[in-house]
C-alpha positions as CSV (number, residue, x, y, z in Angstrom):
1,M,279.5,46.5,3.3
2,K,280.1,44.8,6.6
3,S,277.7,45.7,9.4
4,S,280.5,47.1,11.5
5,A,281.1,49.8,8.9
6,A,277.4,50.4,8.2
7,P,276.5,54.1,8.4
8,S,274.6,55.1,11.6
9,W,271.9,56.9,9.5
10,L,270.4,55.9,6.2
11,P,267.6,57.9,4.6
12,D,264.8,56.5,2.4
13,L,265.1,58.2,-1.0
14,E,262.8,55.8,-2.9
15,R,259.8,58.2,-3.0
16,S,261.7,61.4,-3.4
17,G,261.4,63.6,-6.5
18,G,263.9,66.0,-8.1
19,P,267.7,66.1,-7.8
20,I,269.0,63.4,-5.5
21,Y,271.3,65.8,-3.6
22,L,268.3,68.0,-2.7
23,S,266.2,64.9,-1.7
24,L,269.1,63.7,0.5
25,A,269.3,67.2,2.1
26,D,265.5,67.2,2.6
27,A,265.7,63.7,4.2
28,L,268.4,64.9,6.5
29,G,266.3,67.9,7.5
30,A,263.3,65.6,8.1
31,A,265.4,63.3,10.4
32,V,266.6,66.3,12.4
33,T,263.0,67.6,12.7
34,S,261.6,64.3,13.8
35,G,264.4,63.7,16.3
36,A,265.7,60.7,14.5
37,L,269.0,62.6,14.3
38,K,270.0,64.3,17.6
39,P,272.0,67.5,18.0
40,G,275.7,66.7,18.1
41,E,275.2,63.2,16.5
42,R,277.9,62.3,14.1
43,L,276.8,61.6,10.5
44,P,278.2,59.0,8.1
45,T,281.2,60.0,6.1
46,H,280.6,61.2,2.5
47,R,282.1,58.0,1.2
48,A,280.3,55.6,3.5
49,L,276.9,57.2,2.7
50,A,277.6,57.2,-1.0
51,S,278.5,53.5,-0.9
52,A,275.5,52.5,1.2
53,L,273.1,54.4,-1.0
54,D,274.9,53.5,-4.3
55,L,275.3,57.2,-5.1
56,D,278.1,59.2,-6.6
57,L,280.4,60.7,-4.0
58,T,279.8,64.2,-5.5
59,T,276.1,63.8,-4.9
60,V,276.6,63.2,-1.2
61,T,279.1,66.1,-1.0
62,R,276.6,68.5,-2.6
63,A,273.8,67.2,-0.2
64,Y,275.9,67.8,2.8
65,G,276.8,71.2,1.5
66,E,273.1,72.1,1.0
67,A,272.4,70.8,4.6
68,R,275.2,73.0,5.9
69,R,273.8,76.0,4.1
70,R,270.4,75.4,5.7
71,G,272.1,75.4,9.1
72,L,271.4,71.7,9.8
73,I,275.0,70.4,10.2
74,D,278.6,71.4,10.9
75,A,281.8,69.9,9.8
76,A,285.0,69.8,11.8
77,A,288.3,69.0,10.1
78,G,289.6,65.6,11.1
79,R,286.5,64.9,13.2
80,G,283.7,64.5,10.7
81,T,280.2,66.0,10.2
82,F,277.8,66.5,13.0
83,V,274.1,67.6,13.5
84,R,274.3,71.2,14.5
85,P,273.2,71.8,18.1
86,P,270.6,74.5,18.8
87,P,271.8,78.1,19.3
88,K,273.5,78.8,22.6
89,G,271.1,79.2,25.4
90,Q,268.4,77.2,23.7
91,D,267.2,73.9,25.2
92,D,268.7,70.9,23.4
93,R,265.5,68.9,24.0
94,R,262.9,69.1,21.3
95,P,259.8,70.8,22.8
96,A,256.5,69.1,22.7
97,V,254.2,70.1,19.9
98,E,251.7,72.6,21.3
99,V,249.5,72.8,18.2
100,D,249.8,70.1,15.5
101,L,248.8,71.6,12.2
102,S,250.4,68.8,10.2
103,M,247.5,66.3,10.3
104,N,244.7,67.1,7.9
105,L,241.8,66.5,10.3
106,P,238.3,67.8,10.1
107,P,237.4,70.2,13.0
108,H,235.0,69.0,15.6
109,P,232.9,72.0,16.7
110,P,230.6,71.6,19.7
111,A,227.6,71.9,17.3
112,A,228.6,68.5,15.7
113,E,228.0,66.8,19.1
114,I,230.1,63.9,17.9
115,S,230.9,62.4,21.3
116,A,227.2,62.3,22.5
117,R,226.0,61.1,19.1
118,L,228.6,58.3,18.9
119,S,227.8,57.2,22.5
120,Q,224.1,57.0,21.7
121,T,224.6,55.2,18.4
122,M,227.0,52.6,19.9
123,A,224.5,51.9,22.7
124,A,221.7,51.3,20.1
125,I,223.9,49.1,18.0
126,L,224.9,46.9,21.0
127,R,221.1,46.4,21.6
128,R,220.5,45.1,18.1
129,P,219.0,41.5,18.1
130,D,221.5,40.6,15.3
131,L,224.5,41.6,17.4
132,P,226.2,38.2,17.2
133,Q,226.1,38.3,13.4
134,L,227.3,41.9,13.4
135,L,230.4,40.8,15.4
136,S,231.2,38.0,13.0
137,Y,232.9,38.0,9.6
138,H,231.2,40.1,6.9
139,P,231.4,40.2,3.1
140,S,234.7,41.8,2.0
141,A,232.9,44.6,0.2
142,G,230.5,45.3,3.1
143,S,227.0,44.1,3.8
144,A,224.1,44.9,1.4
145,D,222.8,47.6,3.9
146,D,226.2,49.2,4.1
147,R,226.6,49.3,0.4
148,S,223.2,50.8,0.0
149,A,224.0,53.5,2.5
150,G,227.2,54.3,0.6
151,A,225.1,54.7,-2.6
152,E,222.7,57.0,-0.7
153,W,225.6,59.1,0.8
154,L,227.2,59.6,-2.6
155,S,224.0,60.3,-4.5
156,P,224.4,64.1,-4.4
157,L,227.7,63.6,-6.3
158,L,226.9,60.6,-8.4
159,P,223.1,60.6,-9.3
160,G,221.6,57.3,-10.1
161,L,224.4,55.3,-8.3
162,T,223.4,51.7,-7.4
163,A,224.6,49.7,-4.5
164,A,226.0,47.0,-6.9
165,R,228.8,49.4,-7.9
166,V,229.6,50.4,-4.3
167,L,232.3,48.7,-2.2
168,V,232.9,49.5,1.5
169,A,236.5,49.7,2.5
170,G,238.3,50.0,5.8
171,G,239.3,53.6,5.2
172,G,240.7,55.5,2.2
173,Q,244.2,54.1,2.5
174,A,242.9,50.5,2.3
175,A,240.8,51.5,-0.8
176,L,243.8,53.0,-2.5
177,M,246.1,50.1,-1.9
178,S,243.5,47.7,-3.2
179,L,242.9,49.7,-6.4
180,L,246.6,50.1,-7.0
181,T,247.1,46.4,-6.9
182,T,244.1,45.9,-9.1
183,L,244.9,48.4,-11.8
184,V,248.7,48.8,-11.9
185,P,251.2,45.9,-12.3
186,G,254.3,45.8,-10.2
187,G,256.9,48.0,-11.7
188,G,254.2,49.9,-13.6
189,T,253.7,53.7,-13.7
190,I,250.8,55.7,-12.3
191,L,250.5,59.4,-13.0
192,T,249.6,61.9,-10.3
193,E,249.6,65.6,-9.8
194,A,253.2,67.0,-9.3
195,M,252.3,67.4,-5.6
196,T,250.2,64.7,-4.2
197,Y,248.9,62.9,-1.1
198,P,251.8,61.1,0.6
199,G,249.7,58.1,1.4
200,L,249.4,57.4,-2.3
201,R,253.2,57.6,-2.6
202,A,253.6,55.2,0.3
203,A,251.1,52.7,-1.1
204,A,252.7,52.9,-4.5
205,S,256.2,52.2,-3.1
206,Q,254.9,49.3,-1.1
207,A,253.4,47.8,-4.3
208,G,256.5,48.4,-6.4
209,I,254.7,51.1,-8.5
210,V,256.3,54.2,-9.8
211,P,254.4,57.5,-9.4
212,L,255.2,60.3,-11.8
213,G,254.0,63.9,-11.4
214,L,252.2,66.0,-13.9
215,D,252.5,69.8,-14.2
216,M,249.8,71.8,-12.4
217,D,248.4,75.3,-12.2
218,A,245.8,76.9,-10.0
219,E,243.1,74.5,-11.2
220,G,245.1,71.3,-10.8
221,L,246.7,69.0,-13.4
222,L,247.1,70.3,-16.9
223,P,245.3,68.4,-19.6
224,D,248.2,68.9,-22.1
225,A,250.6,67.4,-19.6
226,L,248.4,64.4,-19.1
227,D,248.0,63.9,-22.8
228,E,251.7,64.0,-23.5
229,A,252.5,61.7,-20.6
230,C,249.9,59.2,-21.8
231,A,251.2,59.1,-25.3
232,R,254.8,58.8,-24.3
233,L,254.7,56.7,-21.1
234,K,251.6,54.5,-21.6
235,P,250.9,54.6,-17.9
236,A,248.7,52.0,-16.2
237,A,246.5,54.6,-14.4
238,L,246.0,58.2,-13.2
239,Y,245.5,59.2,-9.6
240,T,244.0,62.6,-9.1
241,I,242.3,64.8,-6.4
242,P,240.2,67.2,-8.5
243,T,238.4,68.9,-5.5
244,I,240.4,70.7,-2.8
245,Q,243.6,69.0,-3.9
246,N,246.0,67.7,-1.2
247,P,248.2,69.6,-0.6
248,T,247.7,72.6,-3.0
249,T,243.9,73.1,-2.5
250,A,243.5,73.4,-6.3
251,T,240.0,72.6,-7.5
252,M,239.3,71.9,-11.2
253,S,236.7,74.1,-12.8
254,P,234.0,72.5,-14.9
255,A,235.9,73.4,-18.1
256,R,239.1,71.8,-16.7
257,R,237.3,68.7,-15.7
258,A,235.8,68.4,-19.2
259,A,239.2,68.8,-20.8
260,V,240.8,66.2,-18.5
261,A,237.9,63.8,-19.1
262,E,238.4,64.1,-22.9
263,V,242.1,63.1,-22.5
264,I,241.1,60.2,-20.3
265,R,238.5,59.0,-22.8
266,R,240.9,59.3,-25.8
267,H,243.6,57.2,-24.1
268,R,241.2,54.9,-22.4
269,L,243.1,55.6,-19.1
270,P,241.9,54.0,-15.9
271,V,241.6,56.7,-13.2
272,I,241.5,56.6,-9.4
273,E,239.6,59.7,-8.4
274,D,240.2,60.5,-4.8
275,D,237.3,62.7,-3.7
276,A,238.0,62.8,0.0
277,Y,236.9,66.4,0.2
278,G,234.2,66.3,-2.4
279,L,231.3,66.7,0.0
280,L,232.8,69.7,1.9
281,P,231.8,72.4,-0.6
282,D,228.2,73.6,-0.1
283,Q,227.9,73.3,-3.9
284,P,230.1,70.3,-4.8
285,P,231.5,70.1,-8.3
286,A,230.6,67.1,-10.5
287,P,233.3,64.4,-10.1
288,L,235.2,63.0,-13.1
289,A,233.3,59.8,-12.5
290,T,230.2,61.5,-13.8
291,L,232.0,62.6,-17.0
292,V,233.8,59.4,-17.9
293,P,232.2,56.8,-15.6
294,E,233.5,53.9,-17.8
295,H,237.1,54.7,-16.8
296,V,236.9,56.1,-13.3
297,W,237.2,54.3,-9.9
298,Y,235.8,56.8,-7.4
299,V,237.0,56.8,-3.8
300,A,235.2,58.8,-1.0
301,T,236.3,58.4,2.6
302,L,234.4,59.6,5.7
303,S,237.6,60.6,7.4
304,K,237.5,64.2,6.2
305,C,233.8,64.9,6.6
306,L,233.1,63.0,9.8
307,F,236.2,61.7,11.6
308,P,239.2,59.5,10.7
309,A,238.7,56.8,13.4
310,L,235.5,55.7,11.7
311,R,237.7,54.0,9.1
312,V,235.0,53.8,6.4
313,A,235.4,54.7,2.8
314,Y,233.3,53.9,-0.3
315,V,234.7,52.8,-3.6
316,V,232.6,53.1,-6.7
317,A,233.6,50.8,-9.6
318,P,232.9,51.7,-13.2
319,D,230.5,48.7,-13.5
320,Q,229.4,45.7,-11.5
321,R,231.8,43.3,-13.2
322,R,234.8,45.4,-12.2
323,A,233.4,45.9,-8.7
324,T,233.7,42.1,-8.3
325,R,237.3,42.3,-9.4
326,A,238.1,45.0,-6.8
327,Q,236.2,43.1,-4.1
328,A,238.8,40.3,-4.4
329,A,241.6,42.8,-3.9
330,L,239.9,44.2,-0.8
331,R,239.5,40.7,0.6
332,A,243.2,40.0,0.1
333,T,244.2,43.3,1.6
334,V,242.0,43.9,4.6
335,Q,239.5,40.9,4.7
336,M,236.5,43.2,5.3
337,P,235.6,46.7,6.5
338,P,235.2,47.1,10.3
339,P,231.6,46.0,10.9
340,L,231.0,48.2,14.0
341,S,232.3,51.3,12.2
342,A,230.3,50.5,9.1
343,A,227.2,50.0,11.2
344,V,227.7,53.5,12.7
345,A,228.1,55.1,9.3
346,T,225.1,53.3,7.9
347,R,222.9,54.3,10.8
348,W,224.0,57.9,10.6
349,I,223.5,58.1,6.9
350,G,220.0,56.6,7.2
351,D,218.8,58.9,10.0
352,G,220.4,62.1,8.8
353,T,223.0,62.4,11.5
354,A,225.9,62.2,9.1
355,H,224.5,65.1,7.1
356,E,224.0,67.2,10.3
357,I,227.6,66.6,11.3
358,V,229.0,67.5,7.9
359,T,226.9,70.7,8.0
360,A,228.5,71.7,11.3
361,I,232.0,70.8,10.2
362,R,231.5,72.8,7.0
363,R,230.4,75.8,9.0
364,E,233.5,75.5,11.3
365,A,235.8,75.0,8.3
366,R,234.6,78.3,6.8
367,A,235.3,80.2,10.0
368,R,238.8,78.7,10.2
369,Q,239.5,79.6,6.5
370,D,238.3,83.1,7.2
371,L,240.8,83.4,10.1
372,A,243.6,82.1,7.9
373,R,242.9,84.6,5.2
374,R,243.0,87.4,7.8
375,L,246.2,86.3,9.5
376,L,248.4,84.9,6.7
377,P,249.7,86.9,3.7
378,P,246.9,86.7,1.1
379,D,249.2,87.0,-2.0
380,V,251.0,83.7,-1.2
381,L,248.0,81.8,0.3
382,D,246.1,79.1,-1.7
383,A,242.9,77.9,0.0
384,H,239.4,76.7,-0.5
385,P,236.7,78.4,1.6
386,E,235.4,75.1,2.9
387,G,238.6,73.1,3.0
388,H,240.6,71.8,6.0
389,H,244.0,73.1,4.9
390,V,245.8,75.9,3.2
391,W,249.0,76.0,1.0
392,L,251.3,78.8,2.0
393,R,254.0,79.6,-0.6
394,L,257.3,80.9,0.8
395,S,259.7,83.3,-0.8
396,P,262.8,81.8,-2.6
397,T,265.0,83.0,0.2
398,C,263.1,81.0,2.8
399,D,263.6,77.2,2.7
400,A,260.4,75.4,3.6
401,A,262.1,72.5,5.4
402,T,264.2,74.9,7.5
403,F,261.2,77.1,8.2
404,A,259.1,74.1,9.3
405,D,261.9,72.9,11.6
406,R,262.3,76.3,13.1
407,I,258.6,76.7,14.0
408,R,258.5,73.1,15.1
409,R,261.1,74.1,17.8
410,S,258.6,76.7,18.9
411,G,255.9,74.1,19.4
412,L,254.0,74.2,16.0
413,A,254.0,71.4,13.5
414,V,253.3,71.9,9.8
415,V,254.4,69.9,6.7
416,P,257.0,71.3,4.2
417,G,256.1,71.0,0.5
418,G,258.9,68.5,-0.2
419,A,256.9,65.8,1.6
420,F,254.3,65.9,-1.3
421,A,256.6,66.2,-4.3
422,V,256.6,63.5,-7.0
423,A,259.3,62.9,-9.6
424,P,258.2,64.7,-12.8
425,A,256.6,62.7,-15.7
426,A,257.8,65.1,-18.4
427,A,261.0,63.9,-20.0
428,S,262.6,67.3,-20.1
429,A,261.4,68.5,-16.7
430,T,263.8,69.5,-14.0
431,H,262.9,69.9,-10.3
432,D,261.8,73.4,-9.7
433,R,262.3,74.1,-6.0
434,R,259.7,77.0,-6.1
435,A,257.0,74.4,-6.7
436,D,257.4,72.7,-3.3
437,N,258.8,75.6,-1.3
438,A,255.6,75.9,0.6
439,L,253.9,74.7,3.7
440,R,250.7,72.7,4.1
441,I,249.0,74.1,7.2
442,S,246.0,72.0,8.4
443,L,243.4,74.1,10.2
444,G,241.1,71.4,11.5
445,A,243.3,69.8,14.2
446,A,243.5,73.0,16.4
447,R,241.1,72.6,19.4
448,N,239.2,75.8,18.7
449,L,239.4,79.1,16.8
450,D,241.4,80.8,19.6
451,T,244.1,78.1,19.5
452,L,244.3,78.4,15.7
453,D,244.5,82.2,15.9
454,G,247.5,82.0,18.2
455,A,249.2,79.4,16.0
456,L,248.7,81.2,12.7
457,T,249.7,84.5,14.3
458,R,253.1,82.9,15.2
459,I,253.6,81.6,11.7
460,A,252.9,85.0,10.2
461,A,255.3,86.6,12.7
462,A,258.0,84.1,11.7
463,M,257.5,84.9,8.0
464,D,257.8,88.6,8.8
465,E,261.0,87.9,10.7
466,D,262.4,86.1,7.8
467,Q,261.7,89.0,5.5
468,E,263.4,91.4,7.9
469,T,266.5,89.3,8.2
470,T,266.9,88.4,4.5
471,P,270.0,90.2,3.1
472,E,269.6,92.3,0.0
473,I,270.6,90.4,-3.1
474,V,272.6,92.4,-5.7
């Protein structure tokens, strides 16, 4: 297609799951929500968009029809299709987000004293006699002290862990990217839960890896679904979040973990266990890495229990030999973990500061979860009492993307479930819109409990309003 005829807007459908026409409608809604498409902006013709995306014309027509049903666009005979402007009397400009509940951040209660502690720690680090060495290049898997600190930090979850198996990475995303390139060949398949962390999908797409989703229930992925997919697809690896799953909050019981571990053992399946939230529960469940250590690569970031800007994560390899293999991938991906951040983490782990901060954050997380349970409908709310987010399931008559856009216009940001959906691994599966017709609401980013109270109250009121305006279906 010549550039002069190129469509003015092209969505990225590579990481979308389910029917293509719904993925296209979701992408259009996301573009409107983000402001990439402005009210009144003309959209590409059905034929131009179909040609640019290599889709059937009927698929684009169905997508535009779905977007029109959601109130996103209008069509005028002879003029084309346009982004629908806001209702009359409503400001065309997108209001600033007052409360952003879209980013899954840990809360920072005053009791954590993070600012004061960080200031004191950085001052102490800058007085170290070996500061010139600290500011230079470091081993790609972290210094010996940093790796030992990682082993100490994870010892409540992985008893007997030695520093030789621990690698220090510049954040969880760097760790995931390095493990994907280590374990999965380009064009290969990795299994995930049906709803999964978008960062994994992004990394897989960048590496040319295909993620396929497994059926889930209230405890996470189903062992039978994993077994069937392993036998039929011969995947290169499994990526799973067994504790406070992102986004659904599902946590595997000990029995479920044992059943999943048995399938992993039988198929000799490499596993990336993302335990970002593993240290949040007061009584943390045993990771899969303790059940099938010979197959599991364990990842634990400090972003969810301390703060994201620290950019420190720990990777635990199944053995020392494979740790050396992953170290090469880390070197190629990010060269080394950030030495100053690693120095802060190591100092805080050694003197108990990290434990004190986690305790304060856990206490605040409980209070925020209690508030969410009081304000949001309990029969459609999935949550963990010490997690940072909740999963709010909407009625079939309320579209999650449309709802998220509506409350975004009132100054609140949440993430619709479609952002987490993965194409199904099951050969006979069809995309069930009920599975992702939900919102992930992150509780930690609100400044305090009063701010969160106001935001959740507005969400609950918007849900009530939808119920009142939904016509009776006969």
